[in-house]
C-alpha positions as CSV (number, residue, x, y, z in Angstrom):
1,M,0.0,0.0,0.0
2,Q,1.2,3.5,-0.8
3,L,0.2,6.8,0.8
4,G,-0.7,9.4,-1.8
5,M,-2.7,12.6,-2.2
6,L,-5.1,14.1,-4.6
7,T,-3.7,17.3,-6.2
8,A,-7.1,19.0,-6.5
9,C,-6.7,20.9,-3.2
10,L,-3.9,23.0,-4.7
11,P,-5.5,24.2,-8.0
12,Q,-3.1,27.2,-8.3
13,W,0.1,25.2,-8.0
14,T,1.9,23.6,-10.9
15,L,2.2,19.8,-10.9
16,D,6.0,20.2,-10.5
17,R,5.5,22.3,-7.4
18,I,3.0,19.8,-5.9
19,A,5.3,16.9,-6.7
20,G,8.3,18.5,-5.0
21,W,6.3,19.4,-1.9
22,A,4.6,16.0,-1.7
23,A,7.9,14.1,-1.9
24,Q,9.4,16.3,0.7
25,A,6.4,15.8,3.0
26,G,6.7,12.0,2.7
27,Y,3.9,11.2,0.3
28,E,4.6,8.4,-2.2
29,A,2.0,8.9,-4.9
30,L,-0.1,11.5,-6.6
31,E,-3.7,11.2,-7.8
32,V,-3.6,13.9,-10.4
33,A,-6.6,16.2,-11.1
34,V,-7.1,16.6,-14.9
35,W,-10.1,18.8,-15.3
36,P,-9.8,20.9,-18.5
37,S,-9.8,24.1,-16.4
38,T,-10.6,25.3,-12.9
39,G,-13.5,27.4,-11.7
40,G,-16.5,25.1,-12.2
41,R,-16.6,24.2,-8.5
42,D,-14.3,23.9,-5.5
43,F,-11.8,21.0,-5.4
44,E,-11.1,20.6,-9.1
45,A,-7.8,21.4,-10.9
46,A,-6.1,21.2,-14.3
47,H,-2.7,19.7,-13.5
48,L,-2.1,17.9,-16.8
49,P,-3.3,19.0,-20.2
50,V,-4.8,15.6,-21.1
51,A,-6.8,17.0,-24.1
52,D,-3.5,17.9,-25.8
53,F,-1.1,15.3,-24.6
54,G,1.6,14.4,-27.1
55,P,5.0,12.7,-26.8
56,R,6.7,15.8,-25.3
57,E,4.1,15.9,-22.5
58,V,4.5,12.2,-21.9
59,D,8.3,12.5,-21.6
60,E,8.1,15.5,-19.3
61,T,5.5,14.0,-17.0
62,L,7.4,10.7,-16.7
63,A,10.6,12.6,-16.0
64,L,8.9,14.8,-13.3
65,F,7.6,11.8,-11.4
66,D,11.0,10.0,-11.7
67,K,12.8,13.1,-10.4
68,H,10.7,13.2,-7.3
69,G,10.4,9.4,-6.8
70,L,6.6,9.4,-7.0
71,T,4.0,7.1,-8.5
72,L,1.1,8.5,-10.6
73,S,-1.6,6.4,-9.0
74,A,-4.7,7.7,-11.0
75,F,-6.2,10.5,-12.9
76,A,-9.1,12.4,-11.3
77,Y,-11.9,13.8,-13.4
78,Y,-15.0,13.7,-11.3
79,E,-17.9,14.9,-13.4
80,N,-21.5,14.0,-14.1
81,N,-21.7,11.4,-16.9
82,L,-25.5,11.5,-16.8
83,H,-25.8,15.3,-17.1
84,P,-29.2,16.3,-18.3
85,D,-27.8,18.8,-20.8
86,P,-26.8,16.7,-23.9
87,A,-24.1,19.2,-24.9
88,R,-22.5,19.3,-21.4
89,R,-22.7,15.5,-21.2
90,E,-20.8,15.2,-24.5
91,E,-18.2,17.6,-23.3
92,I,-17.7,15.4,-20.2
93,R,-17.6,12.2,-22.2
94,T,-15.0,13.7,-24.6
95,H,-12.7,14.9,-21.9
96,L,-13.0,11.6,-20.0
97,K,-11.7,9.9,-23.2
98,H,-8.8,12.4,-23.4
99,A,-7.9,11.4,-19.8
100,I,-8.1,7.7,-20.7
101,D,-5.8,8.3,-23.7
102,A,-3.3,10.2,-21.6
103,A,-3.4,7.4,-18.9
104,Q,-2.6,4.8,-21.5
105,A,0.3,6.9,-22.7
106,L,1.7,7.2,-19.2
107,G,0.9,3.7,-18.0
108,V,-1.6,5.1,-15.4
109,P,-3.9,2.2,-14.5
110,Y,-7.0,4.2,-13.3
111,V,-9.1,7.1,-14.4
112,G,-11.6,8.3,-11.8
113,T,-15.1,9.8,-12.5
114,F,-18.7,9.7,-11.2
115,V,-21.7,7.9,-12.5
116,G,-23.6,11.1,-11.9
117,R,-27.3,11.6,-12.3
118,D,-29.9,13.4,-14.5
119,W,-31.7,15.2,-11.6
120,T,-34.8,15.8,-13.7
121,K,-35.5,12.1,-13.8
122,P,-36.2,9.3,-11.3
123,V,-33.5,7.0,-10.1
124,A,-34.8,4.0,-12.2
125,D,-34.6,6.0,-15.4
126,N,-31.1,7.1,-14.5
127,L,-29.9,3.5,-13.9
128,A,-31.4,2.5,-17.3
129,E,-29.6,5.5,-19.0
130,A,-26.3,4.6,-17.3
131,E,-26.6,1.0,-18.6
132,R,-26.9,2.6,-22.1
133,V,-24.1,5.1,-22.0
134,L,-21.4,3.8,-19.6
135,P,-20.4,0.5,-21.1
136,E,-19.0,2.3,-24.1
137,I,-16.7,4.3,-21.8
138,V,-15.7,1.1,-20.0
139,E,-14.9,-0.6,-23.3
140,Y,-12.9,2.4,-24.6
141,A,-10.8,2.3,-21.4
142,G,-10.4,-1.4,-21.4
143,E,-9.0,-1.4,-24.9
144,R,-6.3,0.9,-23.5
145,D,-5.6,-1.2,-20.4
146,V,-7.2,1.4,-18.1
147,K,-9.9,0.9,-15.5
148,I,-12.6,3.4,-14.7
149,I,-12.9,3.9,-11.0
150,V,-15.9,5.7,-9.4
151,E,-15.8,7.5,-6.1
152,N,-18.8,6.7,-3.9
153,C,-19.5,10.4,-3.1
154,V,-23.2,11.3,-2.7
155,M,-22.8,14.6,-4.6
156,E,-25.9,15.9,-2.9
157,G,-25.1,19.5,-4.1
158,W,-25.8,18.4,-7.7
159,H,-29.4,17.8,-6.9
160,P,-31.7,20.9,-6.4
161,D,-33.2,19.3,-3.3
162,G,-30.0,17.8,-1.9
163,Y,-30.7,14.2,-2.8
164,P,-28.0,12.0,-4.2
165,G,-26.5,13.3,-7.4
166,N,-24.1,10.4,-8.0
167,L,-25.7,7.0,-8.2
168,A,-22.7,5.2,-6.7
169,Y,-23.1,6.0,-3.0
170,S,-24.1,2.6,-1.5
171,P,-23.1,-1.1,-1.7
172,E,-26.4,-1.8,-3.4
173,L,-25.5,0.6,-6.2
174,W,-21.9,-0.6,-6.3
175,E,-23.1,-4.1,-7.1
176,W,-25.1,-2.7,-10.0
177,M,-22.2,-0.6,-11.4
178,F,-19.7,-3.5,-11.1
179,G,-22.0,-5.3,-13.6
180,L,-21.2,-2.5,-16.0
181,G,-17.4,-3.0,-15.6
182,L,-16.7,-0.2,-13.3
183,Y,-14.4,-0.3,-10.3
184,L,-14.4,1.6,-7.0
185,N,-12.3,4.5,-5.6
186,W,-13.5,3.8,-2.1
187,D,-13.9,6.7,0.3
188,P,-15.1,6.1,3.9
189,S,-16.2,9.6,4.6
190,H,-19.3,9.5,2.5
191,L,-20.3,6.1,3.9
192,T,-20.0,7.4,7.4
193,W,-22.4,10.3,7.2
194,I,-25.1,8.2,5.4
195,G,-25.0,5.6,8.2
196,I,-22.9,2.8,6.7
197,D,-19.9,1.4,8.6
198,P,-17.1,1.8,6.0
199,V,-15.0,-0.9,7.6
200,E,-17.7,-3.5,7.0
201,T,-17.8,-2.6,3.2
202,I,-14.2,-3.6,2.6
203,A,-14.2,-7.4,2.8
204,P,-17.3,-7.9,0.5
205,Y,-16.0,-5.6,-2.3
206,I,-12.2,-5.8,-2.0
207,D,-11.9,-7.3,-5.5
208,R,-13.3,-4.0,-6.8
209,I,-11.6,-1.6,-4.5
210,V,-8.5,-0.8,-6.6
211,H,-7.8,2.7,-5.3
212,A,-8.9,4.4,-2.1
213,Q,-9.3,8.0,-0.9
214,A,-8.5,9.1,2.6
215,K,-11.0,11.7,3.7
216,D,-12.6,12.1,7.2
217,V,-15.9,13.4,8.2
218,E,-17.0,15.2,11.4
219,L,-20.7,14.7,12.5
220,D,-22.7,17.0,14.6
221,P,-25.6,15.0,16.2
222,A,-27.1,18.2,17.8
223,A,-27.4,19.9,14.4
224,R,-28.9,16.7,12.9
225,Q,-31.5,16.8,15.6
226,R,-32.6,20.2,14.1
227,Y,-32.2,19.6,10.4
228,G,-32.7,15.8,10.1
229,F,-30.6,13.4,8.0
230,F,-31.4,15.3,4.7
231,G,-29.9,18.5,6.1
232,K,-30.8,22.2,5.8
233,V,-33.6,23.3,3.6
234,D,-32.2,26.8,3.5
235,K,-28.6,26.4,2.6
236,G,-27.9,30.1,2.2
237,G,-26.8,29.7,-1.5
238,N,-24.3,26.9,-0.8
239,P,-25.8,23.6,-2.1
240,W,-23.1,21.6,-0.2
241,D,-24.0,22.9,3.3
242,M,-25.9,20.1,4.9
243,G,-25.6,21.7,8.3
244,W,-24.8,18.7,10.4
245,W,-21.6,17.3,9.0
246,R,-18.4,18.5,7.3
247,Y,-15.3,16.9,5.8
248,R,-12.1,16.8,7.7
249,V,-8.6,15.6,7.0
250,P,-7.8,12.1,8.4
251,G,-7.6,12.1,12.1
252,L,-9.9,15.0,12.8
253,G,-13.3,13.2,12.3
254,Q,-15.2,10.1,13.1
255,V,-13.5,7.6,10.7
256,D,-11.4,4.9,12.5
257,W,-8.3,4.9,10.4
258,A,-6.5,2.2,12.3
259,R,-9.4,-0.2,11.6
260,V,-9.7,1.0,8.0
261,V,-6.1,0.4,7.1
262,D,-5.9,-2.8,9.0
263,R,-8.9,-4.2,7.2
264,L,-7.5,-3.1,3.8
265,Y,-4.3,-5.0,4.6
266,E,-6.2,-8.0,5.9
267,H,-8.0,-8.4,2.6
268,G,-5.0,-7.8,0.4
269,F,-5.4,-4.2,-0.8
270,T,-2.1,-3.2,-2.5
271,G,-3.2,0.1,-4.1
272,T,-2.9,3.7,-3.1
273,L,-4.6,5.3,-0.2
274,S,-4.9,8.9,-1.5
275,V,-5.6,11.8,0.9
276,E,-8.4,14.0,-0.5
277,H,-8.2,17.3,1.4
278,E,-11.6,19.2,1.6
279,D,-11.3,20.3,5.2
280,P,-12.7,23.8,5.7
281,V,-10.7,24.3,8.9
282,W,-7.4,23.6,7.2
283,G,-8.3,25.4,4.0
284,G,-8.4,28.9,2.5
285,D,-4.7,29.5,1.7
286,D,-1.7,27.5,0.7
287,E,-0.2,27.4,4.2
288,R,-3.3,26.0,5.9
289,I,-3.9,23.5,3.0
290,T,-0.4,22.1,3.3
291,Q,-0.7,22.0,7.1
292,G,-3.9,19.9,6.6
293,L,-2.0,17.6,4.3
294,N,0.7,17.3,7.0
295,I,-1.9,16.4,9.6
296,A,-3.3,13.7,7.3
297,H,0.2,12.3,6.7
298,R,1.0,12.2,10.4
299,T,-2.3,10.3,11.0
300,L,-1.9,7.7,8.3
301,R,1.9,7.2,7.8
302,P,2.3,5.2,11.1
303,L,-0.4,2.8,10.0
304,I,1.1,1.9,6.6
305,V,3.8,-0.8,6.5
306,G,7.0,0.1,4.8
């Protein structure tokens, strides 16, 4: 198992700067954000130009990772593959294929995305639509020796009423999407706030957990007593503010990382555990973000053998 980090928390930094900092801080791998540009929402970044990725870019990227002694564990392009706007959906599909092509060129095994959801339609209609459109992406990736990994984030902010905007949030849905040839970028934080014990999901699905994200979550039961499980009705213009929980860096929330890492080892996980930093306390500027990443490293590094 390697300890890595997702680069999206530092969208203004170059990949070279991130790689140098990460190696010095003791990280072993980078999960590289490959959005076409920044600004669509928080926690996305454009750290490699995968839409225009020729031999020079391949050589430069390989040399960069070799210089810093890092592994490129996966590409991250987490967008809505079932977007209700056909033009936007096609843009996402096209860029996802660019990411797959670049992954093939670099020997990167995984490209991460979301199933997503058309929030104008019921869940059953969305599942049928996903069964129509996603196998083509899976096949395209498979022909290039790349696996598509889906993060189990609820993406409640994508739905106008705060309901799940990414139909990959529960083991029931995982079993469905595995049938489409998709794999899992497993993240315990999302499972925790929806009432699922993340540790108990490892053994049954370890053959599909090929990459994992390390993000924590802090729950506020008193606030939940006021808002209920579905969170605030009036979010004050922020669709992501549920009011009773927030993301934290590993070690500052409710996730039991000793149990998580132990169970991953027990069942043979040999991939990358990648810190995804979305902690509002340790955010806002570069110094606080890197301090948050240092806290995550101090929490997880003692648990990882080697």
